[in-house]
TIGUSE-48003 format. One line per 8 residues: number of its first residue (from 0); their letters; for each residue x, y, z of C-alpha. Coordinates in pm, 1 decimal, m for minus. Each point is the difference from the previous one (the first is absolute). Layout:
# TIGUSE-48003
NUM	a	X/Y/Z  ...
END
This chain:
# TIGUSE-48003
0	mislrrti	m2083.9/m102.4/m1506.7  282.4/m160.3/195.0  m40.0/m305.0/m189.1  16.2/172.5/m335.3  305.9/204.4/112.2  186.2/m321.5/98.6  m85.5/m164.1/m326.7  144.3/301.9/m183.7
8	dffssffn	320.5/m5.5/220.6  59.8/m366.6/m71.3  m47.8/12.2/m387.3  200.3/321.2/m28.8  299.8/m123.1/195.6  m10.4/m346.1/m171.4  m8.8/125.2/m353.8  240.9/297.0/49.4
16	qeqhsylp	299.1/m188.0/138.5  245.1/304.1/m37.8  m207.0/180.9/270.3  m78.6/m324.6/182.0  m79.2/40.0/362.5  123.3/m270.1/240.0  m344.2/m55.7/101.0  m297.4/240.4/20.4
24	rycyisde	0.1/216.3/325.1  m310.3/m179.2/138.0  188.6/m341.0/13.3  198.3/152.5/301.7  m281.3/158.2/193.4  m312.8/m227.9/m72.9  m162.1/m234.2/254.5  m154.6/m178.3/m299.1
32	ilkkennf	343.5/m51.4/m149.5  137.3/m132.4/323.4  m287.1/m266.8/28.9  91.2/m101.5/m340.8  354.5/m43.9/92.3  m90.8/m199.7/297.5  m203.5/m229.8/m216.9  225.7/m34.8/m305.5
40	lfgklwmf	347.5/48.8/133.3  22.4/m67.6/380.8  m265.7/m274.5/m24.0  128.8/m174.0/m307.7  388.4/27.2/m8.7  273.7/m161.6/214.9  78.6/257.3/273.8  293.8/20.8/229.8
48	agltneip	m132.6/m74.6/363.3  323.4/m38.0/206.4  317.9/m182.8/65.5  47.9/m347.8/134.2  219.0/169.8/257.4  m289.0/163.2/148.2  m142.7/m346.0/111.0  310.7/m219.3/53.9
56	ktgnwmvk	m162.8/m251.3/248.5  m296.7/m230.4/1.4  m311.5/178.9/131.0  135.7/341.3/m99.3  m251.1/222.1/m187.6  m6.9/345.1/m149.8  m289.4/233.3/m113.6  19.8/179.3/m326.6
64	kigfkeif	m211.2/199.5/m237.2  m47.5/m48.2/m370.9  m209.9/273.3/m156.3  m316.5/15.6/223.9  46.6/m365.7/120.8  154.1/m77.3/345.9  173.4/m338.4/12.0  229.0/m193.5/237.3
72	iirdkdni	274.4/m241.0/m86.0  92.0/m286.8/228.3  279.0/m237.5/20.8  m82.2/m366.8/73.1  254.6/m283.6/50.8  27.8/m64.7/m379.8  m189.1/270.8/m169.3  m79.7/370.5/m4.9
80	ychenvcp	m369.4/90.7/m53.7  m185.7/306.9/m65.4  m358.7/91.6/111.7  m238.1/290.9/6.4  10.9/157.7/334.5  m377.1/m90.0/68.9  m165.9/m246.7/218.5  m290.2/m166.6/m209.7
88	hrnkrlkt	m239.6/11.8/299.7  m72.4/378.4/41.3  280.0/139.3/m207.2  218.4/130.9/291.5  366.2/51.9/m78.5  200.4/m297.3/132.5  331.8/165.6/37.6  26.5/356.0/152.0
96	ddygtgpi	383.4/27.8/21.2  242.0/38.2/m275.4  205.8/m301.3/110.9  m46.0/m283.2/237.2  35.8/m364.0/89.1  m268.3/m263.6/82.1  m314.1/m166.1/m111.4  m278.2/163.0/m201.3
104	vcgyhaws	m277.2/75.2/234.8  m287.2/247.8/m36.9  m17.3/249.6/290.4  m381.6/26.2/m38.1  m121.0/m352.1/63.7  315.0/m210.2/14.9  m33.9/m179.8/m332.1  332.9/m146.2/m100.8
112	fkpngeln	167.5/m92.3/m327.2  282.3/m212.0/m115.0  294.6/161.0/m161.2  m138.3/m102.3/m338.9  m323.8/173.4/67.4  m222.2/m295.4/77.1  m239.6/13.4/300.9  166.8/m139.2/308.5
120	kipqfdks	m260.9/51.1/285.9  m315.2/179.5/94.3  m48.4/16.5/377.5  m353.1/m113.5/103.7  m57.7/m133.3/m355.5  m247.0/m274.6/113.0  m207.3/230.9/227.2  4.5/347.1/m180.5
128	ylltpkqq	78.4/m29.1/m368.7  m127.3/m335.8/m133.5  148.5/63.4/m351.9  m57.3/m226.2/m259.7  283.8/m194.1/m164.3  m34.5/236.8/m310.3  25.4/293.7/216.1  287.6/m126.7/201.7
136	kkaclqny	184.9/m49.3/m339.4  m53.8/361.6/m93.9  124.5/116.6/335.7  343.7/31.6/m117.3  245.7/290.0/m64.0  12.1/165.6/m347.1  331.5/m138.6/m133.7  232.4/167.7/m258.9
144	kieilgnf	274.2/m136.0/m210.1  352.9/72.2/77.8  313.6/m5.4/m199.4  338.3/6.9/180.1  297.7/133.0/m215.4  293.2/m43.9/234.1  m71.8/221.0/316.5  m273.5/190.0/m186.8
152	ifvnlnkn	m363.3/m95.3/67.4  m249.5/89.4/m287.6  m393.1/m39.1/48.2  m263.7/m13.4/m260.6  m365.1/80.2/115.3  m161.6/m131.8/m299.2  m180.7/m349.0/26.0  159.5/m94.6/m341.0
160	pieiekqf	351.2/173.2/15.7  211.4/15.9/m314.8  339.4/m166.0/13.2  255.7/228.0/151.6  235.4/m63.4/m303.7  m264.2/200.5/m207.5  49.0/304.3/228.4  375.9/m9.7/53.9
168	dgkiiksl	247.0/m137.3/m260.4  254.8/m256.2/76.5  281.1/246.2/44.0  m188.3/172.9/290.7  m98.0/m336.6/167.1  347.0/m127.0/m15.7  164.4/316.8/136.0  m246.5/m1.0/297.2
176	kllsmrlh	82.6/m353.5/86.4  367.6/43.9/m66.6  47.4/303.1/232.8  m221.4/m174.5/262.3  260.3/m281.6/38.4  248.9/245.8/145.3  m221.0/228.7/215.9  38.4/4.2/366.7
184	ksyksere	m306.4/m81.7/219.2  m11.5/353.8/155.7  m200.2/287.1/m139.1  m127.0/352.3/87.3  m326.0/132.3/m92.0  m214.6/312.0/54.0  m326.1/152.0/m116.0  m130.7/321.1/m114.2
192	trnfnwkl	m302.3/165.4/m169.4  72.4/261.3/m271.4  m251.6/228.8/m181.8  37.3/m100.1/m370.7  m158.4/m264.0/m229.4  201.6/m332.9/6.8  50.6/16.2/m385.7  207.9/333.0/33.6
200	nfenlrda	293.3/m158.3/163.8  36.6/m280.8/m250.6  m21.1/233.1/m292.7  258.3/197.5/172.3  220.6/m313.5/47.0  m27.1/m68.0/m375.9  101.9/360.1/m87.7  370.0/m7.7/m87.1
208	mhpavvha	45.1/383.4/m17.5  m109.0/106.7/349.0  287.8/m120.0/220.4  229.3/257.3/m145.4  m224.6/281.7/103.5  m190.2/m147.4/300.6  283.3/m184.8/161.0  298.7/221.0/m106.0
216	ktlaknie	124.4/16.9/351.9  m62.3/m367.8/97.6  m34.0/m296.1/m240.3  115.7/177.3/m323.3  301.9/125.4/199.3  117.1/m379.8/39.7  m164.9/m195.2/m282.7  36.7/82.8/m376.0
224	mseqhvqq	m343.4/m94.4/m146.4  52.6/m199.7/m336.5  m324.1/120.3/m164.9  59.2/382.2/20.8  224.8/37.0/m296.5  m176.4/m241.9/m236.5  m118.6/166.1/m328.4  m358.3/m66.0/m32.2
232	mplkknlk	m220.9/m82.0/m300.8  m328.6/168.5/m58.1  m256.4/m106.0/255.1  m231.1/m179.4/m260.6  285.6/m237.4/m106.9  19.4/m129.9/351.5  m364.2/m45.0/68.9  m86.0/m363.2/7.5
240	kfnlsqcs	m290.3/m217.3/119.9  141.0/m132.8/346.0  m82.1/m318.0/158.2  m15.7/m44.4/368.8  362.8/m135.5/48.8  147.9/305.1/m198.6  m141.0/238.0/280.0  265.3/m136.9/244.8
248	yfakdgep	376.0/28.6/m29.6  338.3/m88.2/172.4  291.1/185.6/m118.9  337.1/171.0/71.7  m96.3/362.6/m16.6  324.9/169.9/97.5  359.6/m9.1/105.4  150.7/138.1/321.8
256	nnknkthi	201.4/311.6/m62.9  246.0/m111.3/266.4  146.6/m341.6/m82.8  203.2/m21.1/321.6  m89.4/m273.0/245.2  m190.6/91.8/316.1  m4.2/m171.5/330.8  m294.5/m186.6/m79.4
264	dslikpsf	151.6/m133.5/m315.8  257.3/m184.0/198.3  m265.0/m149.6/239.5  m274.3/m130.1/m234.8  12.1/m159.0/m334.4  m206.3/126.2/m280.2  m274.0/m192.4/m182.8  69.0/171.2/m335.0
272	gfgyynwv	255.0/207.1/m166.1  126.6/344.3/102.7  m306.3/244.8/m43.1  m329.1/142.0/68.4  m280.2/m256.9/m67.4  m385.1/59.7/15.7  m298.5/m239.7/m3.9  m313.5/196.1/m83.2
280	lfpnfhla	m282.1/m256.6/m0.3  m348.4/84.0/m119.4  m201.0/120.8/163.2  157.9/123.3/333.8  330.8/m172.7/85.4  348.3/155.3/m10.0  310.7/m153.4/110.9  337.6/172.5/m38.0
288	tpdggrtf	368.1/m62.9/84.1  278.7/278.6/m37.9  294.9/m236.9/73.1  m45.8/m297.3/m237.5  m232.4/m188.0/221.3  161.4/21.4/354.4  m271.1/208.6/151.7  m356.5/48.9/m129.5
296	ylevhnps	m285.4/244.4/47.5  m349.1/m113.9/m74.4  m316.0/223.7/m11.3  m373.6/m135.1/m64.1  m276.8/246.6/m43.2  m364.6/m61.2/59.6  m276.9/261.9/m56.5  m217.1/106.3/298.5
304	spsqtdii	m185.9/256.7/m221.8  59.5/147.3/m332.9  223.4/263.6/166.4  162.4/m195.0/259.4  245.9/m293.1/8.4  113.2/m229.5/283.1  355.9/m92.8/m46.5  202.2/m281.7/161.2
312	hysiankp	382.1/47.0/m11.4  244.9/m297.1/39.3  368.9/m9.7/47.2  163.5/m339.6/m67.4  360.4/m111.6/m67.4  224.2/m286.4/m81.1  158.5/m232.7/249.1  345.7/122.8/100.6
320	ieeedvff	319.0/m172.9/m85.2  62.0/m40.5/376.1  m312.6/24.9/218.8  171.0/154.5/289.1  143.3/303.3/m194.4  m345.7/153.3/m66.6  m261.4/146.2/234.2  m294.1/m58.5/m207.6
328	dellehrl	m254.7/215.3/161.1  228.9/317.6/m38.0  83.5/m104.8/m349.8  m381.9/m34.8/m94.5  m91.9/310.0/178.4  285.8/184.6/m184.9  m145.6/m111.9/m331.9  m354.1/127.5/83.8
336	rgtrpvme	137.1/332.0/138.5  217.4/19.1/m318.2  m288.5/m45.8/m245.2  m227.2/256.4/190.3  123.1/323.8/m173.8  m36.0/m159.2/m333.7  m358.0/m122.5/83.6  m90.4/333.8/154.0
344	edysicee	109.5/187.0/m323.2  m215.1/m243.6/m219.0  m303.1/8.5/233.2  m2.4/368.1/44.1  m10.4/35.7/m399.1  m288.8/m247.9/m5.0  m184.8/197.5/263.3  40.4/317.5/m189.7
352	vqftlant	m116.0/m157.9/m323.6  m303.2/m160.3/183.4  m101.3/344.0/130.1  13.3/142.5/m335.6  m173.6/m292.6/m182.7  m312.9/76.1/212.8  15.1/381.1/m57.0  65.4/40.4/m374.4
360	ekeqmiga	m155.0/m59.5/m344.4  334.6/m65.5/m159.2  86.4/m349.2/m98.1  348.2/m138.0/34.0  231.1/1.7/m297.8  250.3/m292.3/m91.5  337.3/13.7/m169.0  158.3/m244.2/m231.1
368	yehynani	220.4/m149.5/275.4  m321.0/m87.9/204.5  m97.9/m264.3/m247.2  0.9/m273.4/265.8  m235.1/182.1/215.9  m213.5/82.8/m304.5  m36.1/m373.4/m89.5  m76.0/m103.6/371.4
376	snfyrsii	m269.1/287.4/m23.5  m156.9/m159.9/m285.0  10.1/m344.2/149.4  m146.9/138.2/314.8  m297.4/136.3/m216.4  m64.0/m345.7/m131.1  m14.5/m159.3/348.8  m198.9/263.7/177.1
384	kf	m248.3/46.5/m279.9  m98.4/367.0/61.9
END
């Protein structure tokens, strides 16, 4: 019965685009769908995994999570490597802290590994293990491909990853590398878990009409969003068959209402022209700057269940004109605090929607201005194959 209902939901929403749902409700509450996302999205696409600033010195490592998979990233003298956080002997976690420095040694039987994942040493090997040469060769860490775009580390868990240029277009890649050239080495980060499906926040970010209502006293008070006043065509005319790279964008989304220079403007040079810029990278990366690229806010969402999302927030900024003029810890802390009211408004809305999705029979409707979300929803369907 459930399978039949899902089939009916899918075809009715697909063929009746004027009443098109973002996605059927079960896509936000289903364990089955989350497993598919883990396999076909988080397990196959390039995912942001951290900043190079987080592991600045040789021997530094950090533990991250991509979908269901826990990884650690370690800096060697000349390279940065990514491995599954699992010892090949008895499958114990190798790193139990979020950050650290030092060699890769398992806390169970003291097997050790080189930074590139190769086996280094097994204590009492000749007396106790007697592994064959073939077994020794297999006794290495599961390694994953890394692409570094400026300060931004992306990891692909697939054995045969696609080229990153097929996921992000040249404009996005160039912009991340460009802004990284001016970034200061300092950063601030914090984590939280919220009660909504990870997709809801990114649908919300691509919704040009919500800031005037949800952020009337915060973001919309200071930024004039450019898409709010655009005359839209009927939805059907904007429906297209998206490829992967079309699901991510980098754009100037608004202009500050107050054009007067602030104190930060005189201390830090911008990376871009005056304005509010967004990078919304499919599936779960959002970077924003309200001041033309002087200071940046980054959020990355990873699902812990269909109705819960683990979020990492970062605050980063450009190098100052004169180093001694800026107290960077205070500046970055100020950026995190400054974005918190806006984030709280968005996350509260997402939590309300999540609660309703699990308790209503109504599907979501979609307006003409939401064509970008509609196209991404249809691309998502083709990837997840439900």
